[in-house]
C-alpha positions as a Markdown table, in Angstrom:
| # | Residue | x | y | z |
|---|---|---|---|---|
| 1 | Met | 78.8 | 121.1 | 118.3 |
| 2 | Lys | 81.0 | 121.8 | 115.3 |
| 3 | Ser | 83.4 | 124.0 | 117.3 |
| 4 | Asn | 83.8 | 121.2 | 119.9 |
| 5 | Ile | 84.7 | 118.7 | 117.2 |
| 6 | Ile | 87.3 | 121.2 | 115.8 |
| 7 | Lys | 88.7 | 121.9 | 119.2 |
| 8 | Glu | 89.0 | 118.2 | 120.1 |
| 9 | Ser | 90.7 | 117.6 | 116.7 |
| 10 | Leu | 93.2 | 120.4 | 117.3 |
| 11 | Gly | 93.9 | 119.1 | 120.8 |
| 12 | Glu | 94.7 | 115.7 | 119.4 |
| 13 | Ile | 96.9 | 117.2 | 116.7 |
| 14 | Ile | 98.9 | 119.3 | 119.2 |
| 15 | Ala | 99.2 | 116.3 | 121.6 |
| 16 | Glu | 100.7 | 114.2 | 118.8 |
| 17 | Glu | 103.1 | 117.1 | 117.9 |
| 18 | Leu | 104.2 | 117.2 | 121.6 |
| 19 | Arg | 104.6 | 113.4 | 121.8 |
| 20 | Arg | 106.8 | 113.4 | 118.7 |
| 21 | Ser | 108.9 | 116.3 | 120.1 |
| 22 | Ile | 109.5 | 114.3 | 123.2 |
| 23 | Trp | 110.4 | 111.2 | 121.2 |
| 24 | Lys | 112.8 | 113.3 | 119.1 |
| 25 | Arg | 114.3 | 114.5 | 122.3 |
| 26 | Glu | 113.5 | 118.1 | 121.4 |
| 27 | Ile | 111.6 | 118.3 | 124.8 |
| 28 | Gly | 113.3 | 116.6 | 127.7 |
| 29 | Phe | 111.9 | 114.4 | 130.5 |
| 30 | Gly | 111.1 | 116.6 | 133.5 |
| 31 | Glu | 110.9 | 119.7 | 131.4 |
| 32 | Arg | 108.2 | 122.2 | 132.2 |
| 33 | Leu | 105.6 | 122.9 | 129.4 |
| 34 | Ile | 104.3 | 126.5 | 129.5 |
| 35 | Glu | 100.9 | 127.1 | 128.1 |
| 36 | Asn | 101.6 | 130.6 | 126.8 |
| 37 | Glu | 104.7 | 129.5 | 125.0 |
| 38 | Leu | 103.0 | 126.5 | 123.4 |
| 39 | Ser | 100.1 | 128.6 | 122.4 |
| 40 | Ala | 102.4 | 131.0 | 120.6 |
| 41 | Lys | 104.5 | 128.2 | 119.0 |
| 42 | Tyr | 101.5 | 126.3 | 117.6 |
| 43 | Asp | 99.4 | 129.4 | 117.0 |
| 44 | Val | 96.4 | 128.0 | 118.8 |
| 45 | Ser | 94.4 | 129.1 | 121.9 |
| 46 | Arg | 95.4 | 128.2 | 125.4 |
| 47 | Asn | 92.2 | 126.1 | 125.6 |
| 48 | Val | 93.5 | 123.9 | 122.8 |
| 49 | Ile | 96.9 | 123.6 | 124.6 |
| 50 | Arg | 95.0 | 122.6 | 127.8 |
| 51 | Asp | 93.1 | 119.9 | 125.8 |
| 52 | Ala | 96.4 | 118.6 | 124.4 |
| 53 | Leu | 98.1 | 118.5 | 127.8 |
| 54 | Lys | 95.1 | 116.7 | 129.3 |
| 55 | Ile | 95.4 | 114.1 | 126.5 |
| 56 | Leu | 99.1 | 113.7 | 127.4 |
| 57 | Glu | 98.3 | 113.4 | 131.1 |
| 58 | Asn | 95.9 | 110.6 | 130.3 |
| 59 | Asp | 98.8 | 108.9 | 128.3 |
| 60 | Gly | 101.0 | 109.2 | 131.3 |
| 61 | Met | 103.3 | 111.5 | 129.3 |
| 62 | Val | 103.0 | 114.6 | 131.5 |
| 63 | Val | 102.2 | 115.4 | 135.1 |
| 64 | Ile | 99.9 | 118.4 | 135.8 |
| 65 | Glu | 100.6 | 119.9 | 139.2 |
| 66 | Pro | 98.0 | 122.5 | 140.4 |
| 67 | Arg | 99.6 | 126.0 | 140.9 |
| 68 | Lys | 103.0 | 124.6 | 139.8 |
| 69 | Gly | 102.6 | 123.8 | 136.2 |
| 70 | Thr | 102.9 | 120.9 | 133.7 |
| 71 | Tyr | 106.0 | 118.8 | 133.4 |
| 72 | Val | 107.0 | 116.0 | 131.1 |
| 73 | Ser | 107.0 | 112.7 | 133.1 |
| 74 | Asp | 110.4 | 111.7 | 134.2 |
| 75 | Phe | 110.2 | 107.9 | 134.3 |
| 76 | Ser | 112.3 | 106.0 | 136.8 |
| 77 | Asp | 113.8 | 102.6 | 136.1 |
| 78 | Glu | 111.0 | 101.1 | 138.3 |
| 79 | Asp | 108.4 | 102.9 | 136.1 |
| 80 | Trp | 110.0 | 101.3 | 133.0 |
| 81 | Lys | 110.1 | 97.9 | 134.6 |
| 82 | Glu | 106.4 | 98.1 | 135.4 |
| 83 | Ile | 105.6 | 99.2 | 131.8 |
| 84 | Ile | 107.6 | 96.3 | 130.4 |
| 85 | Asp | 106.1 | 93.8 | 132.8 |
| 86 | Leu | 102.6 | 95.0 | 131.8 |
| 87 | Arg | 103.5 | 94.9 | 128.1 |
| 88 | Leu | 104.8 | 91.3 | 128.5 |
| 89 | Met | 101.6 | 90.2 | 130.2 |
| 90 | Val | 99.3 | 91.8 | 127.6 |
| 91 | Glu | 101.3 | 90.8 | 124.5 |
| 92 | Ser | 101.9 | 87.2 | 125.6 |
| 93 | Tyr | 98.1 | 86.7 | 126.0 |
| 94 | Ala | 97.1 | 88.7 | 122.9 |
| 95 | Phe | 99.6 | 87.1 | 120.6 |
| 96 | Leu | 98.4 | 83.6 | 121.5 |
| 97 | Lys | 94.7 | 84.7 | 121.1 |
| 98 | Ala | 95.6 | 86.2 | 117.7 |
| 99 | Leu | 97.1 | 83.0 | 116.3 |
| 100 | Pro | 93.9 | 81.5 | 115.0 |
| 101 | His | 93.1 | 84.8 | 113.2 |
| 102 | Leu | 96.5 | 85.0 | 111.4 |
| 103 | Glu | 95.9 | 83.9 | 107.9 |
| 104 | Asn | 97.5 | 84.9 | 104.6 |
| 105 | Pro | 96.0 | 88.4 | 104.4 |
| 106 | Glu | 97.2 | 89.1 | 108.0 |
| 107 | Phe | 100.7 | 87.8 | 107.3 |
| 108 | Ile | 100.8 | 89.9 | 104.1 |
| 109 | Glu | 100.0 | 93.0 | 106.2 |
| 110 | Leu | 102.7 | 92.1 | 108.8 |
| 111 | Gln | 105.2 | 91.5 | 106.1 |
| 112 | Ser | 104.4 | 94.9 | 104.6 |
| 113 | Ile | 105.2 | 96.5 | 107.9 |
| 114 | Leu | 108.5 | 94.4 | 108.1 |
| 115 | Asp | 109.5 | 95.5 | 104.6 |
| 116 | Lys | 109.1 | 99.1 | 105.6 |
| 117 | Met | 111.1 | 98.5 | 108.8 |
| 118 | Lys | 113.9 | 96.9 | 106.6 |
| 119 | Tyr | 114.0 | 100.1 | 104.5 |
| 120 | Lys | 114.1 | 102.3 | 107.6 |
| 121 | Asp | 116.9 | 100.2 | 109.1 |
| 122 | Ser | 118.9 | 100.7 | 105.8 |
| 123 | Val | 118.6 | 104.5 | 106.1 |
| 124 | Glu | 119.1 | 104.4 | 109.9 |
| 125 | Asp | 115.8 | 106.1 | 110.6 |
| 126 | Trp | 115.2 | 105.1 | 114.3 |
| 127 | Met | 112.1 | 107.3 | 114.7 |
| 128 | Asp | 110.1 | 105.6 | 111.9 |
| 129 | Leu | 111.6 | 102.2 | 112.8 |
| 130 | Phe | 110.2 | 102.5 | 116.3 |
| 131 | Asp | 106.8 | 103.7 | 115.0 |
| 132 | Leu | 106.6 | 100.7 | 112.7 |
| 133 | Asp | 107.6 | 98.4 | 115.5 |
| 134 | Met | 104.6 | 99.6 | 117.5 |
| 135 | Lys | 102.4 | 99.3 | 114.4 |
| 136 | Phe | 103.5 | 95.6 | 114.1 |
| 137 | His | 102.8 | 94.7 | 117.7 |
| 138 | Ser | 99.5 | 96.7 | 117.8 |
| 139 | Tyr | 98.2 | 95.0 | 114.7 |
| 140 | Ile | 98.7 | 91.6 | 116.3 |
| 141 | Val | 97.1 | 92.7 | 119.5 |
| 142 | Ser | 94.1 | 94.0 | 117.5 |
| 143 | Leu | 93.6 | 90.5 | 116.2 |
| 144 | Ser | 93.2 | 89.0 | 119.6 |
| 145 | Gly | 89.4 | 89.5 | 119.6 |
| 146 | Asn | 89.4 | 90.7 | 123.2 |
| 147 | Ser | 88.2 | 94.3 | 123.3 |
| 148 | Arg | 89.3 | 94.9 | 126.9 |
| 149 | Ile | 92.8 | 93.7 | 126.2 |
| 150 | Ile | 92.9 | 95.9 | 123.1 |
| 151 | Lys | 91.7 | 98.9 | 125.1 |
| 152 | Leu | 94.3 | 98.2 | 127.8 |
| 153 | Tyr | 97.1 | 98.0 | 125.3 |
| 154 | Glu | 95.9 | 101.2 | 123.7 |
| 155 | Ser | 96.2 | 102.9 | 127.1 |
| 156 | Ile | 99.9 | 101.9 | 127.5 |
| 157 | Lys | 101.0 | 102.1 | 123.9 |
| 158 | Val | 102.3 | 105.7 | 124.1 |
| 159 | Gln | 104.4 | 104.8 | 127.2 |
| 160 | Ile | 105.8 | 101.7 | 125.4 |
| 161 | Arg | 106.6 | 103.9 | 122.4 |
| 162 | Thr | 108.3 | 106.4 | 124.7 |
| 163 | Phe | 110.4 | 103.6 | 126.2 |
| 164 | Leu | 111.6 | 102.6 | 122.7 |
| 165 | Leu | 113.3 | 106.0 | 122.1 |
| 166 | Tyr | 116.2 | 104.9 | 124.5 |
| 167 | Leu | 117.0 | 101.8 | 122.5 |
| 168 | Asp | 119.0 | 103.4 | 119.7 |
| 169 | Glu | 121.7 | 103.8 | 122.4 |
| 170 | Tyr | 121.7 | 100.1 | 123.2 |
| 171 | Tyr | 121.5 | 98.3 | 119.8 |
| 172 | Thr | 124.6 | 98.1 | 117.7 |
| 173 | Ser | 122.6 | 99.3 | 114.6 |
| 174 | Pro | 119.0 | 99.7 | 113.4 |
| 175 | Lys | 119.5 | 96.4 | 111.5 |
| 176 | Ala | 120.0 | 94.5 | 114.8 |
| 177 | Phe | 116.6 | 95.9 | 116.0 |
| 178 | Tyr | 114.9 | 95.0 | 112.8 |
| 179 | Glu | 116.3 | 91.5 | 112.9 |
| 180 | Glu | 114.7 | 91.0 | 116.3 |
| 181 | Gln | 111.3 | 91.8 | 114.7 |
| 182 | Glu | 112.1 | 89.4 | 111.8 |
| 183 | Glu | 112.7 | 86.6 | 114.3 |
| 184 | Leu | 109.3 | 87.3 | 115.9 |
| 185 | Met | 107.7 | 87.1 | 112.5 |
| 186 | Lys | 109.2 | 83.7 | 111.9 |
| 187 | Ala | 107.8 | 82.4 | 115.2 |
| 188 | Leu | 104.3 | 83.7 | 114.2 |
| 189 | Leu | 104.5 | 81.9 | 110.9 |
| 190 | Thr | 104.8 | 78.6 | 112.7 |
| 191 | Lys | 101.5 | 79.3 | 114.4 |
| 192 | Glu | 102.8 | 77.1 | 117.3 |
| 193 | Pro | 101.6 | 78.6 | 120.6 |
| 194 | Lys | 104.7 | 77.5 | 122.6 |
| 195 | Ile | 107.1 | 78.8 | 120.0 |
| 196 | Val | 105.3 | 82.2 | 119.8 |
| 197 | Glu | 105.0 | 82.5 | 123.6 |
| 198 | Asn | 108.7 | 81.8 | 124.1 |
| 199 | Lys | 109.7 | 84.2 | 121.3 |
| 200 | Ile | 107.6 | 87.1 | 122.6 |
| 201 | His | 108.9 | 86.6 | 126.1 |
| 202 | Thr | 112.5 | 86.4 | 124.8 |
| 203 | His | 112.0 | 89.5 | 122.6 |
| 204 | Ile | 110.6 | 91.7 | 125.3 |
| 205 | Lys | 113.0 | 90.5 | 128.0 |
| 206 | Tyr | 115.9 | 91.1 | 125.6 |
| 207 | Val | 114.8 | 94.7 | 125.1 |
| 208 | Glu | 114.4 | 95.1 | 128.9 |
| 209 | Gly | 117.9 | 93.7 | 129.4 |
| 210 | Lys | 119.3 | 96.1 | 126.9 |
| 211 | Phe | 118.0 | 99.0 | 128.8 |
| 212 | Leu | 117.8 | 98.0 | 132.4 |
| 213 | Gly | 120.7 | 95.6 | 132.5 |
């Protein structure tokens, strides 16, 4: 039993390492991932690598083709549009459901995330900025009180985070990206459903427009 727990933990750790390598563009979309090479690189067994690749397959990050190999998913514009549409549906609903649960402690937590984002924008750290953006949105979704919506969001979160890595090419600066989040925070502080709904729609569609035109 103990060995299974250790193996699962290692698989998760390696999966996260591979995700971040993709997000840092050290591994390209469509690139083949070879078990032997990964096993040597991370100094773990091939079974651990297989566990990690299975996790990434469940995330939608890789495609495992029998007798051909494992490849990093090469998302099309249509794939991204579907992910954005699903994100919009989930977040629009979840943010409204979260409003009654947003009180002073929750706003303090959100402001803490924003403060970290502001620092990351000042040092032009896109990687951490995108991580914090996901943390901000995920925290609000977690307050929706709908376990199925939360689970659905968790299932697409890695793909949303993957989409964000393109945006450093389309924003004039990290500050411009941070300011988008700041505007969303202002809308949440009103606790007015219509204002929040309009802002989350504008925010996500603005990001879509930046990338897909």
